[in-house]
ZADREN-747896 format. One record per residue (C-alpha): residue in one letter; x, y, z. Coordinates in steps of 0.05 Angstrom, whole numbers, padded with zeros to 5 digits, m for minus. Each point is the difference from the previous one (the first is absolute). Example, Ala and Ser with C-alpha at 12.3 -4.5 7.8 and 13.67 -1.06 7.14 Angstrom:
<recs>
A:00246:m00090:00156
S:00027:00069:m00013
</recs>
This chain:
<recs>
M:m00588:m00029:m00127
T:m00012:00037:m00065
D:00070:m00018:m00025
G:m00016:m00074:00007
L:00054:m00010:00054
I:m00011:m00034:00066
A:m00027:00047:00055
P:00049:00021:00054
H:m00006:m00035:00068
G:m00061:00029:00033
G:m00027:00030:m00065
E:00042:00063:m00009
L:00071:00024:00006
I:00011:00036:00066
V:00054:00050:m00017
N:00027:00034:00062
L:00047:00049:m00035
A:m00014:00073:00018
S:m00014:00048:m00057
E:00048:00057:m00011
A:m00045:00049:00038
E:m00013:m00049:00057
G:00074:m00016:00004
A:00018:00074:00007
A:m00051:00008:00056
L:00026:m00062:00036
R:00072:00024:m00006
A:m00019:00066:00030
R:m00033:m00035:00059
A:00052:m00054:00010
G:00049:00046:00036
V:m00043:00001:00062
L:m00018:m00074:00000
P:00036:m00055:00039
Q:00050:m00035:m00045
L:00012:m00075:m00009
T:00059:m00026:m00039
V:m00020:m00061:m00040
G:00046:m00054:m00027
S:00008:m00028:m00070
R:m00058:m00051:00006
Q:m00050:00054:00021
L:00026:00047:m00054
A:m00014:m00056:m00051
D:m00069:m00010:00031
L:m00014:00075:m00006
E:00016:m00003:m00075
M:m00046:m00060:m00008
L:m00055:00036:00039
A:00012:00063:m00042
N:m00007:m00034:m00067
G:m00059:m00045:00016
A:00038:m00067:m00001
Y:m00025:m00013:00071
S:m00074:00014:m00018
P:m00046:m00001:00038
L:00046:00025:00056
G:m00002:00074:00016
G:00058:m00003:00049
F:00033:m00043:00053
M:m00046:m00052:00031
T:m00042:00014:00061
R:m00009:m00056:00052
A:m00062:m00032:m00032
D:00033:m00007:m00068
Y:00066:m00022:00030
L:m00032:m00055:00042
G:m00044:m00021:m00058
V:00061:m00008:m00045
V:00044:m00035:00052
N:m00054:m00048:00023
E:m00047:m00009:m00060
M:00037:00028:m00061
H:m00058:00049:m00011
L:m00010:00074:00013
S:m00056:00020:00047
N:m00044:00014:m00061
G:00007:m00073:m00022
L:00049:00010:m00058
P:00058:m00048:m00005
W:00067:00028:00023
S:00057:m00042:00027
V:00058:00044:00024
P:m00004:00056:00052
I:00017:00070:m00024
V:00018:00036:00064
L:00038:00058:00030
P:00038:m00025:00061
V:00031:00049:00050
A:00036:m00006:00066
A:m00043:00006:00063
E:00032:00066:00020
Q:m00015:00029:m00068
A:m00073:m00023:00004
E:m00008:00035:00068
R:00013:00067:m00033
I:m00054:m00010:m00053
N:m00074:00009:00014
V:m00055:m00036:m00037
G:m00034:00049:m00048
Q:00061:00042:m00013
Q:00041:00004:m00064
V:00073:m00020:m00004
A:00053:00015:m00053
L:00034:m00061:m00028
V:00071:00016:m00021
D:00058:m00040:m00029
A:00069:m00008:00031
D:00021:00068:m00028
G:m00060:00034:00031
A:m00036:00011:m00066
L:m00075:00000:00005
Q:m00032:m00061:m00033
A:m00072:m00002:00026
V:m00048:00026:00052
M:m00039:m00052:00039
T:m00062:00008:00043
V:00007:m00046:00059
E:m00066:m00036:00011
E:00028:m00053:00047
K:00062:m00021:00037
Y:00001:m00070:00026
G:00045:m00056:00025
Y:00006:m00066:m00035
D:00027:m00071:00009
K:00063:m00008:m00042
S:00003:m00075:00013
L:m00071:m00009:m00025
E:00015:00040:m00063
A:00063:m00041:m00011
R:m00037:m00066:00007
N:m00059:00019:m00043
V:00033:00041:m00055
Y:00068:m00033:m00005
R:m00017:m00068:00029
T:00061:00003:00046
E:00026:00038:00060
D:00072:m00013:m00022
E:00039:00065:00001
A:00044:m00027:m00056
H:m00059:00010:m00047
P:00012:00069:m00032
G:m00073:00022:00007
V:m00004:m00022:00073
K:00066:00036:00014
V:m00029:00066:m00026
L:m00064:m00012:00040
Y:00037:m00012:00066
Q:00045:00061:m00010
Q:m00056:00049:m00013
G:m00038:00043:00051
E:m00049:m00026:00051
I:m00058:00045:m00019
L:m00036:00006:m00066
L:m00031:00065:m00026
G:m00060:m00007:m00045
G:m00034:00051:m00044
P:m00004:00032:m00069
V:00059:00033:m00035
R:00008:00054:m00052
V:00065:m00012:m00036
I:00038:00062:m00022
A:00064:m00029:m00028
V:00025:m00068:m00022
Q:00071:m00025:00000
A:00050:00013:m00056
Q:m00029:m00031:m00063
V:00052:m00054:m00014
F:m00019:m00038:m00064
A:m00046:00058:m00016
E:m00014:m00025:m00071
H:m00028:m00065:00029
R:m00033:00029:00063
Y:m00072:m00002:m00023
T:m00054:00017:00050
P:m00063:m00043:m00003
T:m00035:00057:m00037
Q:00056:00001:m00052
S:00006:m00075:m00009
R:m00076:m00005:m00009
A:00003:00055:m00053
L:00056:m00036:m00035
F:m00036:m00067:00000
A:m00063:00033:m00027
E:00039:00037:m00054
R:00027:m00067:m00023
G:m00069:m00031:00000
W:00017:m00049:00056
Q:m00055:m00025:00047
R:00031:m00066:00024
V:00067:00018:00030
V:00045:m00048:00039
G:00046:00028:00054
F:00066:m00031:00020
Q:00035:00016:00066
T:00074:m00010:00008
R:00058:00022:00044
N:00050:m00041:m00040
P:00027:m00001:m00071
V:m00044:m00039:m00048
H:00027:m00069:m00016
R:m00025:m00047:m00054
A:m00050:m00031:00048
H:m00031:00068:00014
E:00000:00017:m00074
Y:m00035:m00065:m00016
I:m00058:00011:00049
Q:m00007:00073:m00022
K:m00006:m00021:m00072
C:m00048:m00056:00017
A:m00044:00052:00034
L:00009:00049:m00057
E:m00029:m00051:m00049
T:m00068:00008:00035
V:m00004:00075:00014
D:00009:00066:m00037
G:00062:00024:00035
L:00053:m00012:00053
F:00017:00051:00054
L:00070:m00019:00023
H:00001:00036:00067
P:00063:m00010:00041
L:00001:00025:00071
V:00053:00054:00012
G:m00013:00019:00072
D:00039:m00028:00060
T:00025:m00071:m00008
K:00049:m00044:00038
G:00073:00021:m00003
D:00020:m00061:m00040
D:m00054:00009:m00054
I:00024:00025:m00068
P:m00002:00077:00000
A:m00060:00030:m00036
D:00042:00037:m00052
V:00035:m00064:m00021
R:m00067:m00037:m00004
M:m00029:00055:m00043
Q:00058:m00007:m00049
C:m00015:m00075:m00003
Y:m00074:00012:m00015
E:00017:00051:m00054
V:00048:m00045:m00039
L:m00048:m00059:00007
L:m00060:00040:m00027
E:00042:00030:m00056
N:00020:m00068:m00026
Y:m00054:m00051:00018
Y:m00068:00033:00010
P:m00051:00033:m00047
A:00006:00074:00016
K:m00074:00014:m00015
R:m00024:m00051:00050
V:00044:00015:00061
V:00006:00060:00047
L:00058:00005:00049
G:m00018:00039:00063
V:00028:00004:00070
L:m00035:m00011:00067
P:00028:00047:00054
A:m00026:m00042:00058
A:00046:m00033:00051
M:00006:m00076:00003
R:m00030:m00032:00062
Y:00021:m00072:m00016
A:m00068:m00022:00026
G:m00007:m00058:m00049
P:m00073:m00020:m00010
R:m00028:00064:00031
E:00045:00042:m00044
A:m00024:m00037:m00062
I:m00070:00027:00016
F:00028:00069:00014
H:00039:00001:m00065
A:m00062:m00023:m00039
L:m00044:00055:00029
M:00050:00054:m00016
R:00004:m00025:m00072
K:m00076:00001:m00003
N:00005:00074:00016
Y:00050:00009:m00056
G:m00050:m00030:m00048
C:00020:m00074:m00003
S:m00056:m00050:m00007
H:00046:m00059:00012
F:00061:m00013:00044
I:00054:m00052:m00006
V:00015:m00040:00064
G:00059:m00045:m00006
R:00041:m00044:00046
D:00011:00028:00071
H:m00026:00069:m00018
A:00031:00054:00046
G:00032:m00055:00040
V:00065:00000:00039
G:00039:m00057:00031
N:m00042:m00060:00016
Y:m00057:00035:00035
Y:m00054:m00016:m00052
G:m00020:m00062:m00039
T:00016:00000:m00074
Y:m00072:00013:m00021
D:m00030:00032:00062
A:m00007:00065:m00041
H:m00046:m00039:m00047
Y:m00043:m00031:00055
I:m00014:00066:00037
F:m00043:00026:m00058
A:m00051:m00053:00017
E:m00012:00034:00067
F:m00032:00060:m00035
D:m00065:00014:m00035
A:00024:00004:m00072
A:m00050:00055:m00017
K:00024:00044:00057
L:00073:m00012:m00018
G:m00017:00018:m00072
I:00066:m00015:m00033
T:00011:m00070:m00030
P:00063:m00037:00023
M:00038:m00042:m00050
F:00037:m00056:00035
F:00064:m00030:m00027
D:00042:m00058:00026
H:00076:00001:00002
T:00025:00001:m00072
F:00065:m00022:m00031
F:00032:m00019:m00067
C:m00005:m00075:m00014
R:00055:m00028:m00045
T:m00043:m00058:m00023
C:m00061:00044:m00015
D:00049:00051:m00029
A:m00046:00054:00028
M:m00020:00038:00062
A:m00049:m00040:00042
S:m00027:m00014:00069
A:m00020:m00063:00038
K:m00069:00009:m00030
T:00027:m00008:m00071
C:00066:m00038:00004
P:00002:m00076:00012
H:00076:m00004:00006
S:00044:m00009:00061
S:00034:00058:00035
D:00069:m00018:m00027
Q:m00026:00026:m00068
H:m00020:00067:00030
V:00047:00060:m00002
T:m00006:00030:00069
L:00052:00040:00039
S:00001:00022:00072
G:00004:00074:00016
T:00069:m00012:00031
K:00025:m00035:m00063
V:m00025:00056:m00045
R:00034:00054:00044
Q:00065:m00039:m00002
M:m00003:m00005:m00076
L:m00016:00073:m00009
Q:00054:00023:00048
A:00050:m00043:m00039
G:m00022:00034:m00065
E:m00033:m00064:m00025
I:m00066:00003:m00037
P:m00050:m00051:00025
P:m00030:m00048:m00052
R:m00047:00033:m00051
E:m00054:m00047:00024
F:00003:00034:00068
S:00014:00073:m00016
R:00002:00044:m00062
P:00073:00019:m00013
E:m00017:00074:m00006
V:m00028:m00002:00071
A:00060:m00039:00026
K:00048:00051:m00029
V:m00035:00056:00037
L:00005:m00039:00065
I:00073:m00019:m00011
A:00018:00074:m00011
A:m00034:00018:00065
M:00028:m00057:00043
R:00072:00020:00010
V:m00001:m00020:00074
P:00048:m00058:00015
L:m00031:m00065:00025
A:m00006:m00005:00076
</recs>
C-alpha cells in the first residue's frame, strides 16, 4: 500500500455501497422486485459489506464459501475466514425466489436497504454449523440460539447496498476507507486494534498500553451491533471509553471508533473474524486477550490464542498480540500477569463480574486498582436497576 498501511484482506477493499446514480436506478427498479425483510444482524452485515469491512466478500456467501468457512475456516479462494456471513430465509420464502433474479432487501419498516442478485439458494446443516463454529449444540449459547431460530434456506449472492442504518455514534463511525485515511494522516503504519463489548477496566487498559508501547497507534474499536440483553448498552460503554481516553490516554496516539457488526459469541472463531475486520480497517496488529468473544464456559481460557496457529500467518496477514489474564498485584504495586508476577493470588486485586455489578448497583466505586473511578461513575449513573 502506498500509505504504508497493511493491505486489506484479499488485497483491496471491496466496497459494496451503490453510488448515488446507481442507488437511484436500483430504487426505481425495486418496486417490482420480490421483497425480503431482514433482521438486525443482516442489517449490520449489510453495513459491513457496504463499507468494505467484510472484504473480500461481495455479498452473502454462496454454498462453496459457506461450506469452506464452516468446515475449513477458509473461503473457496483459499483466504482465511472463520464465521459465515449468510442470508437465511424460511423455506416458503425461498420457494418464491428464483436463482438469477434480484430481490429487494428491506428493514422492518419496509425501507429499501439493498438489492441482491440471488446466485444460489441452498439448505444447510444447523447442527454442523453449531458444532464447528460455536463448538456446541447447546441452545443456551446465544449464537447457537440465533442459528437454530433462523430460516432453513440460505440465499447467496452479491449485494448493492443503498442505505445503511441510522448513524448512531456518527462521529466515531469510521468506514475502513476513513480509518485508513486517518491513520495515514497521522503517519501511522503499525496500528493495533482492540475489540471490546464491555467497558474498559484496568486490566484492559494495561494490555492496550503494553501494545501501544510497540506500535504507532491504538484503534480502540468497540462493537456496537447486537449483543446479549445483559451486556452493558453501547451508549453507556461509549461514555466509559470517552472519559477514559480523556483522562488516561495520549490523544495523538489513540483513535476511538465503533464496529457496527453483531456479536456472535463464537469465541476462538470470532477472534479470527474480529482480527480480519480490523485488518480491513488498517490495523497491522490485533490484541487477543483472555477468553476473547467468549460466553459462559464454552471455550477454554486461551483457545482464542491457540486458533491462530491453525492458519498460515502470511495469508492471515494481521499480527496477533496475545495477553494473559492481568491484574493489580499489591506486592508488585503494579499491574501484572502470571508471566511477570511471582506472588500468590491473595495479593491480586480481582473481582467477579457479579461482585462488580453488585458494587455499582449499590453506588459503590470498585477499587482503583480494578477500575478507573471516572468509568465507575458512568456505570453507577446508568445502573439504577435494583438487584435481583
